[in-house]
C-alpha positions as a Markdown table, in Angstrom:
| # | Residue | x | y | z |
|---|---|---|---|---|
| 1 | Met | 58.6 | -33.9 | 82.6 |
| 2 | Trp | 60.6 | -34.0 | 79.3 |
| 3 | Lys | 58.9 | -30.8 | 78.1 |
| 4 | Gln | 59.9 | -29.2 | 81.4 |
| 5 | Val | 63.5 | -30.4 | 81.0 |
| 6 | Leu | 63.6 | -29.0 | 77.5 |
| 7 | Ala | 62.2 | -25.7 | 78.5 |
| 8 | Val | 64.6 | -25.2 | 81.4 |
| 9 | Thr | 67.6 | -26.5 | 79.4 |
| 10 | Val | 66.8 | -23.9 | 76.6 |
| 11 | Leu | 66.6 | -21.2 | 79.3 |
| 12 | Asn | 69.9 | -22.3 | 80.9 |
| 13 | Val | 71.7 | -22.4 | 77.5 |
| 14 | Arg | 70.5 | -19.0 | 76.6 |
| 15 | Ser | 71.9 | -17.6 | 79.8 |
| 16 | Val | 75.4 | -19.0 | 79.1 |
| 17 | Pro | 76.6 | -15.7 | 77.6 |
| 18 | Gln | 76.0 | -14.2 | 81.0 |
| 19 | Arg | 78.5 | -16.7 | 82.4 |
| 20 | Leu | 80.9 | -16.6 | 79.4 |
| 21 | Gly | 84.1 | -16.6 | 81.4 |
| 22 | Ser | 83.4 | -19.6 | 83.6 |
| 23 | Ser | 81.8 | -21.5 | 80.7 |
| 24 | Ala | 84.8 | -20.8 | 78.5 |
| 25 | Val | 87.0 | -22.3 | 81.3 |
| 26 | Thr | 85.0 | -25.6 | 81.2 |
| 27 | Val | 85.0 | -25.7 | 77.4 |
| 28 | Ala | 88.8 | -25.1 | 77.3 |
| 29 | Gly | 89.6 | -27.7 | 79.9 |
| 30 | Ile | 87.6 | -30.4 | 78.2 |
| 31 | Ala | 89.0 | -29.4 | 74.8 |
| 32 | Gly | 92.5 | -29.8 | 76.1 |
| 33 | Val | 91.8 | -33.3 | 77.4 |
| 34 | Val | 90.2 | -34.3 | 74.1 |
| 35 | Val | 93.2 | -33.0 | 72.2 |
| 36 | Val | 95.6 | -35.2 | 74.2 |
| 37 | Phe | 93.2 | -38.2 | 74.2 |
| 38 | Val | 92.6 | -38.1 | 70.4 |
| 39 | Gly | 96.2 | -37.1 | 69.6 |
| 40 | Val | 97.8 | -40.0 | 71.5 |
| 41 | Leu | 95.3 | -42.5 | 70.2 |
| 42 | Ser | 95.8 | -41.2 | 66.6 |
| 43 | Met | 99.5 | -42.1 | 67.0 |
| 44 | Ala | 98.6 | -45.7 | 67.9 |
| 45 | Glu | 96.1 | -45.8 | 65.0 |
| 46 | Gly | 98.7 | -44.5 | 62.6 |
| 47 | Phe | 101.3 | -47.0 | 63.6 |
| 48 | Leu | 98.7 | -49.9 | 63.5 |
| 49 | Arg | 97.6 | -48.7 | 60.0 |
| 50 | Val | 101.1 | -48.7 | 58.6 |
| 51 | Met | 101.9 | -52.1 | 60.0 |
| 52 | Thr | 98.8 | -53.7 | 58.6 |
| 53 | Thr | 98.5 | -51.9 | 55.3 |
| 54 | Gly | 99.2 | -54.1 | 52.3 |
| 55 | Gly | 98.6 | -57.3 | 54.2 |
| 56 | Asp | 97.1 | -59.5 | 51.4 |
| 57 | Leu | 95.0 | -62.5 | 52.6 |
| 58 | Arg | 96.7 | -64.6 | 50.0 |
| 59 | Thr | 100.2 | -63.9 | 51.4 |
| 60 | Ala | 101.7 | -66.2 | 54.1 |
| 61 | Ile | 104.9 | -66.0 | 56.1 |
| 62 | Val | 106.8 | -69.0 | 57.3 |
| 63 | Leu | 109.1 | -68.6 | 60.3 |
| 64 | Arg | 111.0 | -71.0 | 62.6 |
| 65 | Ala | 108.7 | -72.4 | 65.3 |
| 66 | Gly | 108.6 | -70.3 | 68.4 |
| 67 | Ala | 110.1 | -67.1 | 66.7 |
| 68 | Ser | 108.1 | -64.0 | 67.5 |
| 69 | Ser | 109.7 | -62.0 | 64.6 |
| 70 | Glu | 111.9 | -62.5 | 61.6 |
| 71 | Thr | 115.0 | -61.4 | 63.5 |
| 72 | Gly | 114.5 | -64.3 | 65.9 |
| 73 | Ser | 114.0 | -66.9 | 63.2 |
| 74 | Met | 116.5 | -69.0 | 61.2 |
| 75 | Leu | 115.9 | -71.4 | 58.3 |
| 76 | Asp | 118.5 | -73.4 | 56.3 |
| 77 | Met | 118.6 | -73.9 | 52.6 |
| 78 | Asp | 117.0 | -77.4 | 52.7 |
| 79 | Thr | 114.1 | -76.2 | 54.8 |
| 80 | Val | 113.5 | -73.3 | 52.4 |
| 81 | Arg | 113.4 | -75.7 | 49.4 |
| 82 | Leu | 110.9 | -77.9 | 51.2 |
| 83 | Ile | 108.7 | -74.9 | 52.1 |
| 84 | Lys | 108.6 | -73.7 | 48.5 |
| 85 | Asp | 107.5 | -77.2 | 47.3 |
| 86 | Ala | 104.7 | -77.5 | 49.9 |
| 87 | Pro | 101.1 | -77.7 | 48.8 |
| 88 | Gly | 99.0 | -74.5 | 49.0 |
| 89 | Ile | 101.7 | -72.2 | 47.6 |
| 90 | Gly | 100.8 | -70.7 | 44.2 |
| 91 | Arg | 102.9 | -71.1 | 41.1 |
| 92 | Arg | 103.6 | -69.1 | 38.0 |
| 93 | Asp | 105.3 | -70.6 | 35.0 |
| 94 | Gly | 106.0 | -73.7 | 37.0 |
| 95 | Gln | 107.9 | -71.8 | 39.7 |
| 96 | Pro | 106.7 | -71.3 | 43.3 |
| 97 | Arg | 105.5 | -67.8 | 44.1 |
| 98 | Ala | 107.7 | -67.6 | 47.2 |
| 99 | Ser | 110.7 | -65.5 | 48.3 |
| 100 | Ala | 113.2 | -66.6 | 50.9 |
| 101 | Glu | 114.4 | -63.6 | 52.8 |
| 102 | Phe | 117.1 | -62.5 | 55.3 |
| 103 | Val | 116.9 | -59.4 | 57.5 |
| 104 | Val | 119.8 | -57.4 | 59.0 |
| 105 | Val | 119.3 | -54.3 | 61.3 |
| 106 | Val | 121.9 | -51.7 | 60.4 |
| 107 | Arg | 122.8 | -48.3 | 61.9 |
| 108 | His | 122.8 | -45.2 | 59.8 |
| 109 | Ala | 123.1 | -41.5 | 60.6 |
| 110 | Gln | 120.3 | -39.2 | 59.6 |
| 111 | Ala | 121.4 | -36.4 | 57.2 |
| 112 | Gly | 121.5 | -33.0 | 58.9 |
| 113 | Thr | 121.2 | -34.3 | 62.5 |
| 114 | Gly | 123.8 | -37.0 | 62.7 |
| 115 | Lys | 121.5 | -39.0 | 64.9 |
| 116 | Ala | 121.9 | -42.7 | 64.3 |
| 117 | Met | 118.8 | -44.8 | 63.6 |
| 118 | Asn | 118.1 | -48.5 | 63.1 |
| 119 | Val | 117.2 | -49.5 | 59.5 |
| 120 | Ile | 116.0 | -52.9 | 58.3 |
| 121 | Leu | 118.2 | -54.1 | 55.3 |
| 122 | Arg | 116.2 | -56.9 | 53.7 |
| 123 | Gly | 117.6 | -59.4 | 51.3 |
| 124 | Val | 115.0 | -60.7 | 48.9 |
| 125 | Glu | 114.7 | -63.0 | 45.9 |
| 126 | Pro | 113.3 | -61.8 | 42.6 |
| 127 | Ala | 109.9 | -63.4 | 43.4 |
| 128 | Ala | 109.5 | -60.9 | 46.3 |
| 129 | Phe | 108.0 | -58.4 | 43.9 |
| 130 | Asp | 105.5 | -60.9 | 42.7 |
| 131 | Val | 104.6 | -61.9 | 46.3 |
| 132 | Arg | 104.3 | -58.3 | 47.4 |
| 133 | Gly | 102.3 | -56.8 | 44.6 |
| 134 | Glu | 101.9 | -53.5 | 46.4 |
| 135 | Val | 105.7 | -52.7 | 46.0 |
| 136 | Arg | 106.3 | -50.4 | 43.0 |
| 137 | Ile | 109.4 | -48.6 | 41.9 |
| 138 | Ala | 108.7 | -44.9 | 42.2 |
| 139 | Glu | 112.1 | -43.5 | 41.3 |
| 140 | Gly | 115.1 | -45.1 | 39.4 |
| 141 | Arg | 115.1 | -48.8 | 39.0 |
| 142 | Ser | 115.2 | -52.1 | 40.9 |
| 143 | Phe | 118.5 | -53.6 | 42.1 |
| 144 | Gln | 120.3 | -56.1 | 39.9 |
| 145 | Pro | 121.0 | -59.6 | 41.4 |
| 146 | Gly | 124.8 | -60.1 | 41.9 |
| 147 | His | 125.4 | -56.4 | 42.6 |
| 148 | Tyr | 125.7 | -54.3 | 45.7 |
| 149 | Glu | 122.7 | -52.2 | 45.0 |
| 150 | Val | 119.7 | -51.3 | 47.2 |
| 151 | Ile | 116.3 | -49.7 | 46.8 |
| 152 | Leu | 114.8 | -47.6 | 49.6 |
| 153 | Gly | 111.3 | -47.5 | 50.8 |
| 154 | Arg | 109.7 | -44.1 | 50.6 |
| 155 | Gly | 109.5 | -43.8 | 54.4 |
| 156 | Val | 113.1 | -44.7 | 55.1 |
| 157 | Ala | 114.4 | -42.5 | 52.3 |
| 158 | Arg | 112.6 | -39.5 | 53.9 |
| 159 | Arg | 113.9 | -40.3 | 57.4 |
| 160 | Leu | 117.5 | -40.6 | 56.1 |
| 161 | Gly | 117.4 | -37.1 | 54.8 |
| 162 | Asn | 115.6 | -37.6 | 51.5 |
| 163 | Met | 118.2 | -40.0 | 50.2 |
| 164 | Thr | 117.7 | -40.8 | 46.6 |
| 165 | Thr | 119.2 | -42.6 | 43.6 |
| 166 | Gly | 122.9 | -42.0 | 42.8 |
| 167 | Gln | 124.0 | -41.9 | 46.4 |
| 168 | Ser | 125.9 | -44.7 | 48.3 |
| 169 | Val | 126.0 | -46.1 | 51.8 |
| 170 | Arg | 128.4 | -48.4 | 53.6 |
| 171 | Trp | 126.9 | -51.3 | 55.5 |
| 172 | Gly | 128.5 | -54.7 | 56.5 |
| 173 | Gly | 131.9 | -53.7 | 55.2 |
| 174 | Ser | 130.5 | -53.2 | 51.7 |
| 175 | Thr | 129.5 | -50.1 | 49.7 |
| 176 | Trp | 125.9 | -50.2 | 48.4 |
| 177 | Asn | 124.7 | -48.0 | 45.6 |
| 178 | Val | 121.2 | -46.6 | 45.9 |
| 179 | Val | 119.5 | -47.2 | 42.5 |
| 180 | Gly | 115.8 | -46.7 | 43.3 |
| 181 | Val | 113.0 | -45.7 | 45.7 |
| 182 | Phe | 109.8 | -47.7 | 46.0 |
| 183 | Asp | 106.3 | -47.2 | 47.3 |
| 184 | Ala | 104.1 | -49.8 | 49.0 |
| 185 | Asn | 100.7 | -48.1 | 49.6 |
| 186 | Gly | 102.1 | -46.6 | 52.9 |
| 187 | Gly | 102.8 | -50.0 | 54.4 |
| 188 | Ser | 105.5 | -50.9 | 56.8 |
| 189 | Val | 107.9 | -52.1 | 54.1 |
| 190 | Glu | 108.3 | -48.5 | 53.1 |
| 191 | Ser | 110.5 | -48.3 | 56.2 |
| 192 | Glu | 112.9 | -50.9 | 54.8 |
| 193 | Val | 115.8 | -51.1 | 52.4 |
| 194 | Trp | 115.8 | -54.0 | 49.9 |
| 195 | Cys | 118.7 | -55.7 | 48.2 |
| 196 | Asp | 119.6 | -59.0 | 46.6 |
| 197 | Ile | 119.7 | -61.7 | 49.3 |
| 198 | Asp | 122.9 | -63.4 | 48.0 |
| 199 | Met | 124.8 | -60.1 | 48.2 |
| 200 | Leu | 123.4 | -59.4 | 51.7 |
| 201 | Gln | 124.5 | -62.9 | 52.9 |
| 202 | Gln | 127.9 | -62.4 | 51.4 |
| 203 | Ala | 128.4 | -58.9 | 52.9 |
| 204 | Phe | 127.5 | -60.1 | 56.4 |
| 205 | Arg | 129.1 | -63.5 | 56.0 |
| 206 | Arg | 125.8 | -65.4 | 56.6 |
| 207 | His | 125.9 | -67.8 | 53.6 |
| 208 | Asn | 122.8 | -69.9 | 53.0 |
| 209 | Ala | 121.1 | -68.3 | 56.1 |
| 210 | Phe | 117.4 | -67.4 | 55.8 |
| 211 | Gln | 114.9 | -66.1 | 58.3 |
| 212 | Ala | 111.5 | -66.2 | 56.6 |
| 213 | Val | 109.7 | -67.3 | 53.5 |
| 214 | Tyr | 107.0 | -65.1 | 52.1 |
| 215 | Ala | 104.6 | -66.9 | 49.7 |
| 216 | Thr | 101.5 | -66.2 | 47.7 |
| 217 | Leu | 98.8 | -68.8 | 48.4 |
| 218 | Glu | 96.7 | -70.5 | 45.8 |
| 219 | Ser | 93.7 | -69.0 | 47.6 |
| 220 | Pro | 93.1 | -67.4 | 51.0 |
| 221 | Glu | 91.7 | -70.7 | 52.2 |
| 222 | Ser | 95.0 | -72.5 | 51.2 |
| 223 | Leu | 96.7 | -71.3 | 54.4 |
| 224 | Asp | 95.3 | -74.3 | 56.3 |
| 225 | Val | 96.6 | -76.6 | 53.6 |
| 226 | Leu | 100.1 | -75.1 | 53.8 |
| 227 | Arg | 100.1 | -75.1 | 57.6 |
| 228 | Thr | 99.0 | -78.7 | 58.0 |
| 229 | Ser | 101.5 | -79.9 | 55.4 |
| 230 | Leu | 104.5 | -78.1 | 57.0 |
| 231 | Glu | 103.7 | -78.6 | 60.7 |
| 232 | Ala | 103.1 | -82.3 | 60.1 |
| 233 | Asp | 106.6 | -82.7 | 58.5 |
| 234 | Pro | 109.0 | -84.1 | 61.1 |
| 235 | Arg | 112.0 | -82.8 | 59.3 |
| 236 | Phe | 111.6 | -79.3 | 60.6 |
| 237 | Glu | 109.5 | -77.1 | 62.9 |
| 238 | Val | 108.0 | -74.0 | 61.5 |
| 239 | Asp | 105.2 | -71.5 | 62.2 |
| 240 | Val | 102.8 | -70.5 | 59.3 |
| 241 | Arg | 100.9 | -67.3 | 59.6 |
| 242 | Arg | 99.0 | -64.9 | 57.4 |
| 243 | Glu | 101.0 | -61.8 | 56.6 |
| 244 | Ser | 98.4 | -59.4 | 57.9 |
| 245 | Glu | 98.1 | -61.3 | 61.2 |
| 246 | Tyr | 101.8 | -61.4 | 61.6 |
| 247 | Tyr | 102.2 | -57.6 | 61.2 |
| 248 | Ala | 99.2 | -56.9 | 63.4 |
| 249 | Glu | 100.9 | -59.0 | 66.1 |
| 250 | Gln | 104.2 | -57.1 | 65.5 |
| 251 | Ser | 102.4 | -53.8 | 66.3 |
| 252 | Arg | 100.5 | -55.0 | 69.4 |
| 253 | Ala | 103.2 | -54.3 | 71.9 |
| 254 | Leu | 103.8 | -50.7 | 70.9 |
| 255 | Thr | 100.1 | -49.8 | 70.2 |
| 256 | Gly | 99.2 | -51.3 | 73.6 |
| 257 | Leu | 101.9 | -49.2 | 75.3 |
| 258 | Ile | 100.8 | -46.0 | 73.5 |
| 259 | Thr | 97.1 | -46.6 | 74.2 |
| 260 | Thr | 97.7 | -47.3 | 77.9 |
| 261 | Ala | 100.0 | -44.3 | 78.4 |
| 262 | Gly | 97.5 | -42.1 | 76.5 |
| 263 | Ala | 94.5 | -43.3 | 78.6 |
| 264 | Phe | 96.5 | -42.7 | 81.8 |
| 265 | Ile | 97.5 | -39.1 | 80.8 |
| 266 | Ala | 93.9 | -38.4 | 79.6 |
| 267 | Phe | 92.6 | -39.7 | 82.9 |
| 268 | Leu | 94.8 | -37.4 | 84.9 |
| 269 | Met | 93.9 | -34.4 | 82.8 |
| 270 | Ala | 90.2 | -35.4 | 82.9 |
| 271 | Ala | 90.3 | -35.2 | 86.7 |
| 272 | Gly | 91.3 | -31.5 | 86.5 |
| 273 | Ala | 88.7 | -30.9 | 83.8 |
| 274 | Ile | 86.0 | -32.5 | 85.9 |
| 275 | Phe | 86.8 | -30.3 | 88.9 |
| 276 | Gly | 86.6 | -27.3 | 86.6 |
| 277 | Ala | 83.2 | -28.5 | 85.4 |
| 278 | Val | 82.0 | -29.0 | 89.0 |
| 279 | Ser | 83.1 | -25.5 | 90.0 |
| 280 | Thr | 81.6 | -23.9 | 86.9 |
| 281 | Thr | 78.3 | -25.7 | 87.1 |
| 282 | Tyr | 78.0 | -25.2 | 90.9 |
| 283 | Ala | 78.6 | -21.5 | 90.5 |
| 284 | Ala | 75.9 | -21.4 | 87.8 |
| 285 | Val | 73.4 | -23.1 | 90.1 |
| 286 | Ile | 74.2 | -20.7 | 92.9 |
| 287 | Ser | 73.8 | -17.7 | 90.7 |
| 288 | Arg | 70.4 | -18.9 | 89.6 |
| 289 | Thr | 69.1 | -20.0 | 93.0 |
| 290 | Arg | 66.1 | -17.6 | 92.9 |
| 291 | Glu | 65.5 | -18.5 | 89.3 |
| 292 | Ile | 65.4 | -22.2 | 90.1 |
| 293 | Ala | 63.1 | -21.6 | 93.1 |
| 294 | Thr | 60.7 | -19.5 | 90.9 |
| 295 | Leu | 60.6 | -22.4 | 88.4 |
| 296 | Arg | 59.8 | -24.8 | 91.2 |
| 297 | Ala | 57.0 | -22.4 | 92.4 |
| 298 | Leu | 55.6 | -22.4 | 88.8 |
| 299 | Gly | 55.2 | -26.2 | 88.9 |
| 300 | Phe | 58.5 | -27.4 | 87.5 |
| 301 | Gly | 59.7 | -30.6 | 89.3 |
| 302 | Ser | 63.0 | -31.2 | 90.9 |
| 303 | Thr | 63.9 | -33.9 | 88.4 |
| 304 | Ala | 63.3 | -31.5 | 85.5 |
| 305 | Val | 65.6 | -29.0 | 87.2 |
| 306 | Ala | 68.3 | -31.6 | 87.8 |
| 307 | Cys | 68.1 | -32.9 | 84.3 |
| 308 | Ser | 68.4 | -29.4 | 82.9 |
| 309 | Val | 71.6 | -28.8 | 84.8 |
| 310 | Leu | 73.0 | -32.1 | 83.4 |
| 311 | Ala | 71.9 | -31.2 | 79.9 |
| 312 | Glu | 73.5 | -27.8 | 80.1 |
| 313 | Ala | 76.8 | -29.5 | 81.2 |
| 314 | Ala | 76.5 | -31.9 | 78.3 |
| 315 | Val | 76.1 | -29.0 | 75.8 |
| 316 | Leu | 79.2 | -27.3 | 77.1 |
| 317 | Ala | 81.1 | -30.6 | 77.1 |
| 318 | Leu | 80.0 | -31.2 | 73.5 |
| 319 | Ala | 81.3 | -27.8 | 72.6 |
| 320 | Gly | 84.6 | -28.5 | 74.3 |
| 321 | Gly | 84.8 | -31.9 | 72.6 |
| 322 | Ala | 84.2 | -30.4 | 69.2 |
| 323 | Val | 86.9 | -27.8 | 69.7 |
| 324 | Gly | 89.3 | -30.4 | 71.0 |
| 325 | Ala | 88.6 | -32.8 | 68.0 |
| 326 | Val | 89.1 | -30.0 | 65.5 |
| 327 | Met | 92.4 | -29.0 | 67.1 |
| 328 | Ala | 93.6 | -32.6 | 67.3 |
| 329 | Trp | 92.8 | -33.1 | 63.6 |
| 330 | Met | 94.6 | -29.8 | 62.7 |
| 331 | Leu | 97.7 | -30.6 | 64.8 |
| 332 | Phe | 98.1 | -34.4 | 64.4 |
| 333 | Asp | 96.3 | -35.8 | 61.3 |
| 334 | Gly | 99.0 | -36.8 | 58.8 |
| 335 | Leu | 101.9 | -35.8 | 61.0 |
| 336 | Ala | 104.9 | -37.9 | 59.8 |
| 337 | Val | 107.1 | -39.3 | 62.5 |
| 338 | Ser | 109.1 | -42.5 | 63.2 |
| 339 | Thr | 109.4 | -44.7 | 66.2 |
| 340 | Leu | 111.2 | -47.8 | 67.3 |
| 341 | Asn | 109.4 | -51.1 | 66.7 |
| 342 | Phe | 110.2 | -53.2 | 69.8 |
| 343 | Gln | 109.8 | -56.4 | 67.9 |
| 344 | Ser | 112.3 | -55.8 | 65.2 |
| 345 | Met | 114.3 | -53.0 | 67.0 |
| 346 | Ser | 114.2 | -50.9 | 63.9 |
| 347 | Gln | 112.7 | -47.5 | 63.0 |
| 348 | Val | 109.2 | -47.5 | 61.4 |
| 349 | Ala | 108.0 | -44.4 | 59.7 |
| 350 | Phe | 104.3 | -43.6 | 60.0 |
| 351 | Ala | 101.8 | -40.8 | 60.2 |
| 352 | Phe | 99.3 | -39.9 | 62.9 |
| 353 | Ser | 95.7 | -40.8 | 61.8 |
| 354 | Val | 92.7 | -39.0 | 63.3 |
| 355 | Thr | 89.8 | -41.2 | 62.2 |
| 356 | Pro | 86.1 | -40.5 | 62.6 |
| 357 | Gln | 86.0 | -43.3 | 65.2 |
| 358 | Leu | 88.6 | -41.5 | 67.3 |
| 359 | Val | 86.7 | -38.3 | 67.1 |
| 360 | Thr | 83.5 | -40.1 | 68.2 |
| 361 | Arg | 85.4 | -41.6 | 71.2 |
| 362 | Gly | 86.8 | -38.1 | 72.1 |
| 363 | Met | 83.3 | -36.5 | 72.0 |
| 364 | Ala | 81.9 | -39.3 | 74.1 |
| 365 | Tyr | 84.7 | -38.9 | 76.6 |
| 366 | Ala | 84.0 | -35.1 | 76.7 |
| 367 | Val | 80.3 | -35.7 | 77.4 |
| 368 | Ala | 81.1 | -38.2 | 80.1 |
| 369 | Met | 83.4 | -35.6 | 81.8 |
| 370 | Gly | 80.7 | -32.9 | 81.6 |
| 371 | Leu | 78.1 | -35.2 | 83.1 |
| 372 | Val | 80.3 | -36.4 | 85.9 |
| 373 | Gly | 81.3 | -32.8 | 86.8 |
| 374 | Ala | 77.6 | -31.8 | 86.9 |
| 375 | Met | 76.3 | -34.6 | 89.1 |
| 376 | Trp | 76.8 | -32.8 | 92.4 |
| 377 | Pro | 75.5 | -29.4 | 91.2 |
| 378 | Ser | 72.4 | -31.0 | 89.7 |
| 379 | Trp | 71.7 | -32.9 | 93.0 |
| 380 | Arg | 72.1 | -29.6 | 94.8 |
| 381 | Ala | 69.7 | -27.9 | 92.5 |
| 382 | Ala | 67.1 | -30.7 | 92.9 |
| 383 | Arg | 67.3 | -30.5 | 96.7 |
| 384 | Leu | 66.8 | -26.7 | 96.8 |
| 385 | Thr | 63.5 | -25.8 | 98.5 |
| 386 | Ile | 61.3 | -23.1 | 97.1 |
| 387 | Val | 61.3 | -21.1 | 100.4 |
| 388 | Asp | 65.1 | -21.2 | 100.8 |
| 389 | Gly | 65.6 | -20.3 | 97.1 |
| 390 | Leu | 63.4 | -17.3 | 97.2 |
| 391 | Arg | 65.2 | -16.0 | 100.3 |
| 392 | Glu | 68.5 | -15.9 | 98.5 |
| 393 | Glu | 69.8 | -12.4 | 97.7 |
């Protein structure tokens, strides 16, 4: 039977040029669905990648218990001291490798457009550069403690109109001088502005207010030691998480929304593509009625004929999927955009990412559409009798 299926499928594929117009409609319809499907998912993939890039297994974040993000957390000075002295946190030259930090979301107008966007202004301690080893000064220098100076992440500098060193901005009633731009391997902190925490607290009148403590663990396994020590202390209530897990959780709401919306749109478009495949495949079966009947008379079984129709539809769907995947890669891969992170209510810069896994999913989706669209025509071809087929004009 499989030899018969192969023989009839080859015959059907060779006759595709005779039905080039209708076949092109099927390929184009499926390609369009794959472009949208892969494009939307590549947006979610890019956002997830930027949120989780740079998450070291040895880096932990400590927040107030029950806080879903840094902006909803608050720690006092005494709590911060106790956290830094807790077991499990690494030390260098006798000092804890930990940075107490404070975050403010500020509004700033984009150069050229005047459109305001939310920007995270993060106050950090000097140890922050040790805790986050991926942060490197790319232009200029780092800020000096005790001065109203800021350094910009590469992503936020681009979104603010390629802002660079030598410029100044006014936030919190104070004027801040831009003294540097930093890279962080494409991670989410590239969408932030960093400054000295004491100056940030002073500018926004939030003295001795902290929201999180980032710390380098003695080893990846030391997270449990730190968590057990802090959560068992009755003097305060805190949550201890691995940095990578925290940022993955921060991205879950938006990636879930994007994926759901993309799947819904792709489903609606797929319905149209399937109807197009049904029409094209059914027309191909009708045009080859006598040919099918002749094959049946020569001893080819109905199953072989039906399978050959499905195989032809799968070939056309694969062609459509390949065209759609290439178009999605050309249009979306590396496309730099920014969006609002619902958790922190700030803009996050990221790039669409068309991965091999997304291309594979798009191709599989294309084949599924082709096969679903060919089910009825293949059943019709299998039920065609030899006598009725030979009578067709």
